[in-house]
C-alpha positions in Angstrom: 68.8 114.3 90.2 68.9 111.9 93.2 71.7 109.4 93.6 69.4 106.4 93.0 68.2 108.0 89.7 71.8 108.7 88.7 72.8 105.1 89.5 69.8 103.7 87.6 70.8 105.8 84.5 74.3 104.4 84.6 73.0 100.9 84.9 70.8 101.4 81.8 73.8 102.8 79.9 75.8 99.6 80.9 72.9 97.4 79.6 71.7 96.2 83.0 68.0 95.5 83.5 67.0 98.1 86.1 63.4 96.9 86.3 64.4 93.4 87.4 67.4 94.6 89.5 67.2 93.7 93.2 68.7 96.7 95.1 68.7 94.8 98.4 71.3 92.4 97.0 74.7 93.2 95.5 75.3 89.6 94.5 73.8 87.7 91.5 73.6 84.0 91.5 76.9 83.7 89.7 78.7 85.7 92.4 77.1 83.8 95.2 78.2 80.5 93.7 81.8 81.8 93.7 81.8 82.5 97.5 84.6 80.0 98.0 86.9 82.7 97.0 85.8 85.1 99.7 87.8 84.2 102.9 87.8 87.8 104.2 84.1 88.7 104.4 82.3 85.4 104.0 79.2 85.3 106.0 78.0 82.1 107.7 76.2 79.9 105.3 72.5 80.9 105.1 69.9 78.2 105.5 67.6 77.6 102.6 63.9 77.1 103.2 61.1 76.3 100.7 59.8 79.9 100.8 62.8 82.2 100.0 60.9 85.4 100.4 62.1 87.7 103.2 60.0 87.5 106.4 57.9 90.4 107.4 59.0 91.6 111.0 55.4 92.5 111.7 54.0 89.0 110.7 53.7 86.1 113.2 57.0 84.4 114.1 58.1 82.1 111.3 58.6 78.4 112.0 62.0 77.4 113.3 64.5 75.8 110.9 64.2 72.5 112.7 60.5 72.5 111.8 60.9 73.2 108.1 63.9 71.1 107.2 65.7 68.3 109.1 69.2 69.4 107.9 71.0 72.6 107.3 73.1 73.2 104.1 76.2 72.2 106.1 74.6 69.1 107.5 73.4 68.0 104.0 77.1 67.6 103.1 77.6 64.9 105.8 77.8 61.2 105.1 74.7 58.9 105.3 75.8 57.5 108.7 76.3 61.1 110.1 72.8 62.0 108.8 71.2 59.0 110.5 73.0 59.6 113.8 72.6 63.4 113.8 68.9 63.5 114.9 69.8 61.2 117.8 72.8 63.3 118.8 70.8 66.5 118.4 68.1 65.1 120.8 70.4 63.1 123.0 68.3 63.1 126.2 65.1 61.8 124.4 67.2 59.3 122.5 68.8 57.9 125.6 65.4 57.9 127.4 63.9 56.0 124.5 66.8 53.5 124.6 66.3 52.9 128.3 62.6 52.3 127.9 63.1 49.9 125.0 65.9 48.1 126.9 63.8 47.7 130.1 60.9 46.2 128.1 63.3 43.9 126.3 64.8 42.8 129.6 61.4 42.1 131.1 60.1 40.1 128.1 63.3 38.2 127.4 63.9 37.2 131.1 60.3 36.2 131.5 60.4 34.0 128.4 63.8 32.4 129.5 62.4 31.8 133.0 59.4 30.0 131.7 61.6 27.8 129.6 64.2 27.0 132.3 61.8 27.0 135.2 63.7 29.8 137.1 62.1 30.9 140.3 60.6 34.3 140.6 63.2 35.7 143.1 66.1 34.7 140.8 64.3 36.2 137.8 63.8 39.5 139.6 67.5 39.7 140.6 68.6 39.1 137.0 66.2 41.8 135.8 67.6 44.3 138.4 71.2 43.5 137.5 70.6 43.9 133.7 68.5 47.1 134.3 71.3 48.6 136.4 73.8 47.7 133.7 71.7 49.3 131.0 71.1 52.5 133.0 74.8 52.9 133.5 75.4 52.2 129.8 72.7 54.8 128.9 74.2 57.4 131.2 77.6 56.8 129.5 76.0 57.1 126.0 74.2 60.3 127.1 77.6 61.8 128.1 79.2 60.7 124.8 76.3 62.2 122.8 76.7 65.5 124.6 80.4 65.6 124.0 80.0 64.6 120.4 77.3 67.2 119.8 79.4 69.9 121.4 82.7 69.0 119.7 81.6 67.9 116.2 78.3 69.5 115.2 78.4 72.8 117.2 75.9 73.9 119.7 73.1 75.9 118.1 73.4 78.8 120.4 77.2 79.1 119.7 76.5 79.1 116.0 74.0 81.9 116.4 76.3 83.9 118.5 79.0 83.5 115.8 76.6 84.7 113.2 75.7 87.8 115.2 79.3 88.5 115.9 80.2 88.2 112.2 77.3 90.4 111.2 78.4 93.0 113.8 82.0 93.2 112.5 80.8 93.3 108.9 78.5 96.2 109.7 81.4 98.0 111.3 83.6 97.3 108.3 80.9 98.6 105.9 80.3 101.7 108.0 84.0 102.5 108.1 84.3 102.1 104.3 81.2 104.2 103.6 82.2 107.0 106.0 85.7 107.6 104.6 85.3 111.1 103.0 85.8 111.3 99.2 87.5 107.9 99.1 86.8 104.9 97.0 87.6 101.8 99.2 87.5 98.1 98.5 89.2 94.9 99.5 90.4 91.9 97.4 91.5 88.4 98.1 94.6 86.8 96.7 92.8 86.1 93.3 92.0 89.9 93.0 88.3 89.1 93.7 86.1 91.6 95.6 85.5 90.8 99.2 83.9 94.2 100.0 83.6 97.7 98.5 81.9 101.0 99.3 79.2 102.7 97.3 81.6 105.3 95.9 83.7 102.6 94.3 80.7 100.8 92.9 79.4 104.0 91.4 82.8 105.0 90.0 83.2 101.6 88.3 79.8 101.8 86.8 80.5 105.3 85.5 84.0 104.7 84.2 83.7 101.1 82.8 79.9 100.7 82.5 80.1 97.6 84.6 78.2 96.6 87.7 80.5 95.0 90.2 79.6 92.3 92.8 81.3 90.6 95.7 83.2 87.7 94.2 84.0 89.4 90.8 87.5 89.8 89.7 88.5 93.5 89.6 90.6 93.1 86.5 87.7 91.6 84.5 85.8 94.9 84.7 88.7 97.1 83.4 88.6 97.2 79.6 91.7 99.3 79.0 94.6 96.9 78.6 97.3 99.3 79.7 95.5 100.4 82.8 94.6 96.8 83.7 98.3 95.7 83.4 99.4 98.6 85.6 96.9 97.7 88.3 97.8 94.1 88.0 101.5 94.8 88.6 100.7 97.0 91.6 98.4 94.3 93.1 101.1 91.6 92.6 103.7 93.8 94.3 101.3 94.3 97.3 100.9 90.5 97.6 104.7 90.4 98.1 104.3 92.5 101.2 104.9 96.0 99.7 102.8 99.1 100.3 102.4 100.8 97.0 101.0 104.0 95.7 100.1 104.8 92.1 98.7 108.0 90.3 96.6 107.2 87.3 95.7 109.9 84.7 92.6 109.7 82.6 92.6 112.0 79.6 95.4 113.6 77.5 94.6 117.3 78.3 96.0 118.4 81.6 93.2 120.9 82.1 90.4 118.3 81.7 92.2 115.2 82.8 91.2 113.3 86.0 93.8 112.1 88.4 93.4 109.1 90.8 95.8 108.2 93.5 95.7 104.5 94.5 97.0 103.1 97.8 97.5 99.4 98.1 98.2 97.6 101.4 98.4 93.9 102.2 95.9 92.4 104.6 97.5 90.0 107.2 96.0 87.4 109.4 97.1 86.6 113.0 100.0 84.6 111.7 101.2 87.5 109.5 100.2 85.7 106.3 99.0 87.9 103.4 95.4 86.9 102.7 94.2 89.9 100.7 94.7 93.5 99.6 93.0 96.7 100.9 92.7 99.5 98.3 91.9 103.2 98.7 91.5 105.5 95.8 91.3 109.3 96.1 90.4 111.8 93.4 93.3 114.2 93.5 92.4 116.2 90.3 91.9 119.4 92.3 95.2 118.9 94.0 97.1 118.2 90.8 95.5 121.2 89.1 96.6 123.4 92.1 100.1 122.0 91.9 100.3 122.6 88.2 99.0 126.1 88.7 101.5 126.8 91.4 104.3 125.4 89.3 103.2 127.5 86.3 103.1 130.6 88.4 106.6 129.9 89.8 108.2 130.0 86.3 105.7 132.3 84.4 104.6 135.9 84.5 100.9 136.0 85.5 100.2 139.0 83.2 101.9 138.0 79.9 102.0 134.2 80.5 105.7 134.4 79.4 108.5 132.9 81.4 109.7 135.0 84.3 113.2 135.9 85.8 113.4 132.6 87.8 113.1 130.5 84.7 115.8 132.7 82.9 118.2 132.2 85.9 117.7 128.4 85.6 118.5 128.6 81.8 121.7 130.6 82.6 122.8 128.0 85.1 122.1 125.2 82.7 124.0 127.0 79.9 127.0 127.4 82.1 126.9 123.8 83.3 126.6 122.4 79.7 129.0 124.9 78.2 126.5 126.0 75.6 128.1 128.1 72.8 127.2 130.1 70.9 124.7 131.7 73.3 122.9 135.0 72.4 120.7 137.3 74.6 118.3 140.0 73.3 117.2 142.7 75.8 114.1 144.9 75.0 113.2 148.0 77.0 109.7 149.4 76.7 109.8 153.2 76.9 107.4 155.5 78.9 105.6 152.8 80.8 105.3 155.0 83.9 103.8 157.8 81.9 101.4 155.4 80.1 100.1 154.0 83.4 99.6 157.5 84.8 98.1 159.1 81.7 96.1 156.2 80.2 95.6 153.8 83.1 97.2 150.5 84.2 94.7 148.6 81.9 96.2 150.2 78.8 99.8 149.6 80.2 99.0 145.9 80.8 97.5 145.5 77.4 100.7 147.1 75.9 102.9 144.6 77.8 100.8 141.6 76.6 101.0 142.9 73.0 104.8 143.1 73.3 104.9 139.4 74.5 102.8 138.3 71.6 105.0 140.2 69.0 108.2 138.8 70.4 106.8 135.2 70.6 105.7 135.5 67.0 109.1 136.7 65.8 111.2 134.3 67.8 109.1 131.2 67.2 111.1 128.1 68.0 114.5 129.7 67.9 114.5 130.8 71.5 112.6 131.6 74.7 110.8 134.9 75.4 110.6 136.0 79.1 109.6 139.0 81.1 112.8 140.2 82.8 111.4 143.2 84.7 108.4 145.5 85.0 109.0 147.1 81.5 111.9 144.9 80.3 111.8 141.7 78.2 114.5 139.3 77.4 115.0 136.7 74.7 117.3 133.7 75.3 118.8 132.1 72.2 120.9 129.0 72.9 123.0 127.8 70.0 122.4 131.1 68.1 125.3 133.0 66.6 125.7 136.8 66.4 124.3 137.2 62.9 121.1 135.3 63.6 120.5 137.3 66.8 121.0 140.5 64.9 118.5 139.4 62.3 116.0 138.6 65.0 116.4 142.1 66.4 115.8 143.7 63.1 112.6 141.5 62.6 111.3 142.6 66.0 111.9 146.3 65.3 109.9 146.0 62.1 107.1 144.2 63.9 107.0 146.9 66.6 107.0 149.8 64.1 103.6 151.5 63.9 101.9 149.3 66.6 99.5 151.1 68.9 97.4 149.9 71.9 94.4 152.0 72.7 95.9 154.8 70.8 99.2 154.6 72.6 102.3 153.9 70.3 104.6 151.1 71.1 108.2 152.3 71.5 111.1 150.0 72.5 114.9 149.8 72.4 116.8 146.6 71.7 120.2 145.3 72.7 121.9 142.0 72.1 125.1 140.1 72.8 126.6 136.7 71.8 129.0 134.4 73.6 131.3 132.6 71.3 133.5 130.8 73.9 133.3 129.8 77.6 135.6 132.5 78.7 132.7 135.0 78.8 130.2 134.5 81.6 126.4 134.8 81.2 126.2 137.8 83.6 128.8 139.6 81.5 126.9 138.7 78.4 123.7 140.1 79.9 125.4 143.4 80.9 126.7 143.8 77.3 123.2 143.4 76.0 121.8 146.0 78.5 124.5 148.5 77.6 123.7 148.2 73.9 120.0 148.7 74.8 120.9 151.9 76.6 123.0 153.1 73.7 120.1 152.4 71.3 117.9 154.6 73.5 120.4 157.4 73.4 
């Protein structure tokens, strides 16, 4: 199944209308309305036109924004006086030229009227007109310079705004490319209110699969997590990160270690040029295979791969702990399997292995919760019995002998000899106790 089909299936399970879902936009109207919470990846405010459909690149060039609407979204927020003056500032040269023409007409008409009333001669009238015209031209030049400075400093030059848009889009494309190309990693960024500012497709797909929730830029991460315990753990980690700490957390989903999924979360604060924390970057890796490998290696370190019982390393750790904690009484049972070399030669190693596995099962069944069964050597087993007296150890030996009696594997009879010893005070060491049990096993063989 293709990725898109997989994603649509999860959306249907989450109750999202796939037929009316716009794949080209990750933000619903509600998310866009909350864009004030997005200081990290906020794009320049888009202009709104009567026709909101996307332009076709192959179609004729669309009319410029100035031809469709007199004001942009930012300009609509200005005061009424700024809205009135803005067209003149935007077209400062034409405004000043219009002002000069109107002024010259006014000078000519007003001086002609006044000259006719006061009977001023023509030469004086012309001098007054030239004087006022020069004054108005100088005033218009000053006004033109003021308009240019006001336009540059207050309302931004259009080409600078477009350059800023292109630069912002370029860096956002770089950020998205980096987040999408991180191998096998879920990446996302949050602001100080734990709202999404960006995320890659892997994280979006994971949230939809785990929590049956479609995420969008501007949504609060914690609102999509329905498990109260997990949500509280993530909240604490995020709050610690906002204090300037780099945190890492492993989250386990599932109770069974064999089928559980493990995620490792890395949280790092995002700083601005003044070293102020403005958000959080988060990276999540699926370390299930790593944890399974670690558990397997740990299991093999302390267990025998054939019988699945504990091995010699585990027994030595128990001996060290028993001496350190002064455990008394402490009993040890040693079991020697007879004729293993001949069994492997005559009947094959498979029969020999099955025989050893059967011994481990019988010992585990007999001992139960009383002690620990381990494989001490190739054909030797040992039972560790902390807090077990001599009489109980002897009773367990008799039970094991009865269980072993008459047992055969692939027609091969099971034969074994037992020896045991008990420490009743700390004057006797564990190695000495083990040697006593082995000597008794040898005497039982004779």
